[in-house]
N, C-alpha and C positions, 0 to 999 in steps of 0.2 A: 644752573638751577634745575632741580628735579622736576620732570614732567608729571603732572597730576592727571591731566587729560588733554588730548589733542584731537579735535574733530577731523583732522587731515591725516591721521594715521589709523590704519585698520586694526592696529594693536589695541586701540582705545574705542574705536567706533567702526562697526562693520554692518552693512556696507557704508561707504563714504557718501557724503552728499545727501540727495533726496531719496525717498523710498516710495515705491508704488503702494497704493492701497491694497491691503491684504498681506503685505510683507512685514517682516520683523527686522528690528535693528538691535544689535548687541552693543552694550556700553560697558566700559571698564574704567574704574578709578583706581589710582595708586597713590594713597595718601601717606606722606611721611610719618613714620612711627612716633616722631616727637609730638604729634597732635593727639596721640592715643585714641584714634577713632574706634567706636564700638558699633555704630549703626550708620548706614548711609542711604540716601534716597536720590532719585532723579525726579525733578518736578517739571511737568509739561504745562505750559500755559498757552491757551488758544490765542493766537496773535490778534491784537486789538480787541481783547475781551478780558474779562475777569475770571473766565472759566479756567480751572486748572485741575490737575490731578497728580498725585505722587505715586511713584512705584518704588517700593523698598528694594534695595540692591542686596544681593547675597554675599556673605563673607566667603572669600575664595582662598584665603591663606595669607601668608606674609613671609617676608624675608628679613634680612638684617636692616633694610632701609624703609620698606613700605608695607602697608596693609592694603590688601587688594579686595575690591568689591566689584561685582558684575551683575548685570541684569539683561534680560531680553524682553523687548516690548513689541507687540504686534499691533499695527494700526489698520483697522478695517475701513475707516472712512477718510475721504480726502479732507485735508485741512492744512493749515499752517500753524506750527507750534514754535514757541520759544522754549528753551529748556536750560536748566542749570542744576547744580547738585547741592545737596546739603548733607552734613554729617554731625554727629554729636560725639564729644569725647567722653572719657570715663567719669567726668563730673556732670554730664548731661548738658554741657555748654554747646550751643549750635554754632557751626561755621558753614561757610558757603563757598562753592567753587563756581566762578564765572570766567568769561573770556578775558584774557590779558589784552591790553590796548594794542591795536595794530598786529594782532596775532590770532591764531586759532587755538592756542594753548590755553589751559585753565590756570587760574591763580586762586589761592585760598584767601578769603576775605572774612572780616568780622561781621559785615552786613551784606545785604543783597541789593545794593544800589549800583552794581556794575552792569556790564553788558552781557546779555545771554546769547547762546547759540540759537540757530534757526534750523528747524527740520520741516521740510515741505513734503507732505504726503499727497500724492497726486494720482491721477488716472492718465495713462499714456494716450497721446494723440499721434496720428500719422499725417504727415504733410507731404507735399510733392518732393520727389528726390532732388530736383534742381535746387531746392532750398538748402540742401546739405552739401552738394558737390558742384554747385554752379557759380556763376558770377552775375551779379545784378547791376543794372544800369538804370538810374533814376532820371526821368525826363520831365522837365517843366515845359509843358507843350508849347506855350507861347514863345519860348526862347531857344528851342533846340534847332529847328531847321524849317525854313520857308521854301516851298517848292511849288511852282505853277501858280495859276491865278485862282483866287477865291471868288466864287459866285455869290453875289448879293451879300457882301459883308455888312453887318449892322452899321447904320449911318451915324449913330450918335456916340461913337467911340473915338478916342484919340489915337490915331495911328502914327507910328514912328518909323524913322529910317532904321534899318536893321542894325547898323553898327553904332547906334546912338547909346547914350547913358540913360538907364531907366529914370523916370521921374522919382525924386526922393523927398519932395516937400510933403509935409504931413497930409495936406488935403488932396495930394495927387498920387500918393503911393497906391499902386494897384490899379490905377485908372488908365494907364497907357498900354497900348497893344502893339507888338512888333510883328505879329502875323505868322508865327510858327504854326505849322499845320500837320495833319495826318499824312498827307502826301510827302511832306518833308521827312517824316519819320520813315515811311516806306522807302524813300530814296536813299536813306542812310542805314538800312538794315544790314547790308553787307559790311559796311564800316563797323557796325556794332559787333557783327560776327567775328571780324578780324581781331577784336579785343577779347574774344572768348566769351562774350555775353550769352547767358542762357535764361535770364529773367529780366523782363522789362517792367519797371514800376512807373506808372504815370500819375502825376498830380492830376487833379480833377479835369475832366474833359467836357463836363456838361454845361449847358447854357447858363451863363452867369453875367453879372454886371462888371465883375473885376477880372483882371488878367490872371489871377491865381485860381479863380473859380471855386474858392471855398465858400462862396455865398450863392449856392446853387439856386437857379431860377426854375429849373424843370429837370427832375431826375431822369426823365425818359427822352430828353432831346440833347443830342450832341451839339455843342456850340458851332454854329454855321461857319465861323471864322476858321475853325479847325477842319471842317469838312462835313461829310455826310455819314450816315450810318453805314452805307455801303463802303465808304473809305475806311471806316473803322474795321469792318469785317475783313476787308482786303488786307489791312495791316496785320490783323490777328492771324489770318490764314498764312500769310507769308512768314510771319515770325515763327509760327508753329513748324513750318517746313524747314526752318533754319535751326530747329531745336530749342526755341525760346518759348517760355510761358509768359503770360501777360497778367499783371496785377494792377487793379484800378483802385484809386483813392475813393473811399466812401465817407461822406460827411453826413452823419446821422444825428448830431447834436443840435444843429441849427440849419436854417435855410437863409437865403438872402431876404432882406425886406422887399427888394425889387424882384419878386418871384411870383410865379403863378399862384402859390399857396398863400402868400401874405399880401402881395399886390399893393404895397404902400403908395406907389406912384402911378397907379391905374394904367400900367403898361399893357396889361392883359385883359381880354374881354370877360373872363370868368371872375366872379366875386371872390376875392381873397379874404382872409381872416380880418385884415385891417379895414375892409370895406363894409362888412356886414356880419352881424352875429348869426345870420342865416347861412353863411358860407359853409360848405362842406368841410372846410379846413379850420373852422373857428376853434375847435377844441384841440387843435395841434399846438396851440400856443398858450402862454400863461399871461393874461392881461391883469394888470394891477388897477389901472383906470382906463377903461376902453375909450378910444383906441390908442391913445398917445403913449401910455405908460405900460410897458410890457417887459417881461424877462428877456434878457439878451445875453449872448456869450460875452463874458467879461465886460459887460457894460457897453459893448459896441452895438449901437442901435440898428446898424445895417445887418446885424446877424441875430435875428430873433430866435430864441431857444425853443426847441421842439418839446412839447409835453410828451414824455416817453410813455405815460400811462394811457394815452389816447388809443383806444381800440381801433379807431379809423386809421391812424397812422401806422399802427402795427400791421393791420391787414394790407394797407397800401404798400408798405416796404417789405414785409417778411412773409406775407401770405402766399398761397398758390397763385402763380402768374403775377406776383408782385414785382417790385422794382429789382430786387436781387435776382429773382428768376430771369427777368428781362436782361439784366447785365450779363448773366451767364449764357443766355441764349445767343449773345453776340460772340461767344467763343472765349471769354476770359477764363482764367484759371484760378483767380484768388482775389482777395481784397486787402487793402491797407486801411485801417480804421483811423480816421482823424480823431484826436482828443478822446480816446476811450475812457480816460479818467472821469470825463464829464457824464458818462453814461452809467445807468444802473446795471447791476449784474444781470437782471432778467433780459435787458435789451441785448447784451452780449451773447446770452444763451440763445436768443431768437436769431441773431446773426448766424451763429454756428449751425443751428438747425436748418436755416435756409440754405446755407452753403452746402451742407451735407446732403440736402435733398437733391442737389444738382449732380451728384454722383461722381465727382472727381475727388482726387486726394485733397483734403481740406487745407487751404493755405489762407490764414488770416493773420496779418501782421499788425500789431498795435503800436501807435505812437505814444510811447511811455518814456519820460525823460529820466526817471529814477530807477532804482532796483524794482523791477516789476513784480517780483515774487512776493513782496510784502507791502505793496502800495495801498494806502488808505486815502480816501478822498470824501469830502462832504459827509463825514461822520460814519462812513461805512467802509469796510475792507473790500478791496477788489479781489476777484477770484480768477485772475487771468490764466493761471497755470494749473488749476485743479482739475481740468478737463472740461470740454464743451464750451470753450471761449476762444482763446488765442492759440496759435501754433508758433508764433514768433513775435518779437518786438524789435523796435529800433534800439540798437545797443548804445545808448547815450553814455552810460557810465564808463564803458571801455573807451569810447571815442574821446571823451574828455580827459581820461587818464593818459591815453597815448599821446595826445597833443601836448599836454602839460609836461609830460616826461621828456619828450623829444626836444621841446624848446628850452625847458628850464632845468631838467635833470635833478640833481641834488635830492632835496626832500621829497620830490615826486616819485622817486624810484620805489620806495616802499608802498606808496599809494597805488602805483600801477600793479605791483605784485599782489597786494591785497584785493584790488578790484578784479583782476583776472581770476584769482582763486575763488572769490565770492560768487562771481557771475557764472563761470564755466564749471566749477567743481563743487560748490557748496550749496547755493540757494536755488539755482535753476534746474528743473528736471533735465535729464540728459537729452531727451527728444527736443526740448525747447532750445537748450544751449547749442545744439548742433544744427539748428535752423535759424539762428539769430541773424538779423540784418546788421552786419558790421560795416560801419561807414566812418568817414572823417569830415565830410561836408554834407549838408542838406540844404533845402530851400529856406530853412529857418535859422541857419547859423552862418557865421563868418566863414568865407572860403578857407579851406585848410592851409593853402599856401600863404594866405595873408595872416592867418592865426599863428603860423609857425615862424614868420619872419617880419611881418609888418608891424605897424603901430597897434597896440592893444586898444580895442574899442571901449572897454569898460562901460561907463555910463555916458559916454560922449554923445552929443546930439547929431542930427543928420548933417548939419553944416560942417561940423568937425569931421565926420566920416567922409564927406565929399572931398575934403581937402587932404585926407590921409588914405584915400582909397587906392591910388596908384602906387605900386611898389617901385622903388629905385632899382636900378640894374643889380646892385649888390644884394639888396633884399630879395629880389626875384631869384637870383642864382642860389642863394642860401636857402630860400623857401623851397625851391625845386628839389634840392638834395634832401631836405627834411621831409618833404612830401613823399618822396620815393621811399624813405624809411617807414613813414606812417602806413602807406599802402602795402608795402612788402609785409608788414606785420599783420595787417588784417587779412591778407591773402593766406596767411599761415594758420590763423586761428580757426577753431571750430565755427560752423555757421557759414554764412555766405557773404563774401566781400561785396560792397556796393559802391559804385562810382557815381557821383553826382555829375550830371552832364557837364563836360568842359573841364573837369579837374584834370583829365588826361591831356588837355591841350594848354594848360597853364592859366586858365581863367582865375583871376584874383577878385577880391571884393570884401568889403565890410559887411554889415548886416543887411537885411532886406531894406531897400531894394537893390543894393549894390551887389549882393551875391547872386542876383538873378539876371545878369547881363545876357544878351543874345550871344550864342556861340558864333564866334567869328571864324568861319571855315577857311577864309583866306589867310589867316594869320595864326596857324597852329604851331605849337612848339613840337617839332618833329622828333626831337630827342626824347621828350617826355612821352609822346604817343608811342614811340618805339618801345620804351620801357614798359608801358602798360600792356603792349602786345606780348612782350616777353613774359611778363607776370601771368598773363592769361594762358600762355602756352604751358607754363609751369603748373598752374592751378589745374588746368584740364588734363594734363598728362598724369597728374597725381590724384585725380578726383575720387577714384575708388578707394584709395588709401585715406585721403583727408576727410572723407565724408563721415567716418566713424572711428578713426584712430584716436587713441587716448591722448589727452593733452596734459602737459605738465610745465611748471615753471622751474627751471634749473637754477638760474641766478639773475638777479637784477640789481645793479647798483647805479651810481651816478654817471657811469661811462658806458656800461655794456649791459645788454639784455640778451639772455639765452633762454629759449623756449624749446620744447620738444613735442613731437607727435610720435606715438608708438603703437604698433599693432603687430601681433605675432612676433616674428624675429626681426622685424624691420623698424628702424628708428630714423626720423628726420629731425635735424637740429637747426634751429634758427638763431643766428647771431647778428645782433645789430650794435654797431659802434656809434653812439650819439655824441662822442667827444670830438675834440678838434685835433686829436693825435692818433697815430697808428697804435693799435693794441695787440699785444701778443695773446694768442688764444691757446697755446700749447699747454698752459697751466691747467686748463680744464679737462685735459686728457681725452680729447676727441679727434685729434688730427691723425694719429697713427693708424686708426682703423676706419677712417672716413674718406669719402670722395665728394666732390662738389656736385650738387644737383642744380642749383641756380645761384647766380651771383650778380650783385650790383657792382662788383669790384672788377678791376683789371688785374687782380692779384691771385688768380686761381693757382692753387698749389703752394702758395706761401703760408707761413705760419702766423700771419697776422691779418686782421681786418682793418681796412683803411678808415680814415675819419669820415663820419656821416655816411657810412655805407653798411650794407648787410649781405650776408651769405646764408645759404641753406645747404647743410651737409647731410649726406646719407651715411649712416653707420653701417659698415659692412659686417 
């Protein structure tokens, strides 16, 4: 079928992908002569808006098959646009060109009810270099490592034996503490260095009633179970000496009901918003019927929502000597924002300005579960990538596509291909795409090894999950090989690969709370840990190349995935065999001029890649 337009070919669109504000984009249509086109337009529509404008395309000639139209459009302002084409024939009948399903090519339609292309016009942001060429390690502080004695641990908490299973009953989730602490992290910094880690991301460390600490009680007080401010400064200083930067979780949408600011249970001497309308924090919250009915995050009454319009809250959090300034005074290098979808754009701009004020390369990672370039929420469009908000997001779309492909292959092959192109090449600005947090497990998801080989959780309840949480030996061995494939892939992609604590040791688990087990240091999977160390050596040895080498998808089908990174005269090729048989790779024409760089296989030099294994070749 004749190509009319393809947003992934410079012949039809140049430059490819996003454009910076002030830059121009050239577009070209090649309409089959049978349609007798006489005039053509490209129509841009502001995303999540009815605002649009049309640009007439210039007639550029024709040949025996097609009539050619071209135009060049310059965008001065940051924005997100959808675009499609229209043309009329010599009878004046309108036709439309929109995206073909599961493709970036165009198809001619009688109506305009199809899918449009996206064009992101953005302002470039600069982030820390470790986010492009490093390795991230995510730590859930209560479960990573316990070392030494804790002074004066809070008396009203439920403390558990380290090797135990987290409580999973609905009224107990988040209420049990295993006692992981900052000294435990300090004790394991050299271990993390052996994995090649250069970025440490911590789930919240502030005083809170729950073990996950997303219900902060005091933004300026480190939970005493974790340690002291001095412990934290020591940890940051030692991490920096090992070449690691430190990212802290920031929860700005809500606090805990059991907090200094709300004080529902009268734990604190100061009047909270729940105690009195005279409280300095009263306008931080949105009361419907004071004091019992108030707006809360997704209806969880223990998480009262913060009124982002509160000038008092804005000064407290974002102002000079405010909370963000305080966090950076402890030596941190960046933030990960919890549920930024719940925040208005002006709050995200305030976060950016506060981080920028602290004089470091700006690193702000957003927790976004969908395509973050065009996310809309609560009736407004988010502006994450247009400049002055985020420098990275958690790459959930690629995570989900990789795991589905490795486990189920088949129909998921095209989904993976489309997702990789959409995220890394089409919708995300290059600066963002090359700083993305690429992961396969997080504190909010089923452990990847379980997702890849265990029972699918679907909508099953906690009791079902508890009975299906432990993998059989056969499931574990299969899951381990698939986990290696998944991690080898994210170590090859643009952005930064992220390890959720214990994945490198074989920790399995269904959803929260099962995915948040304590790290059992006495029962590590040494083979898996060795593999992660080898991956780390590969990634760090190639960091100058991988940080900005062009990315491409060569071939993905139900058995094999072949990706590439290319810069100047050098090319690395990633090959993953997700099938249960050996696959010949000579047909792809890459063996004769290639040598092995890194391999999961024992078949270096052979013309095949073994089942459930991957290799990375260098083209000479």
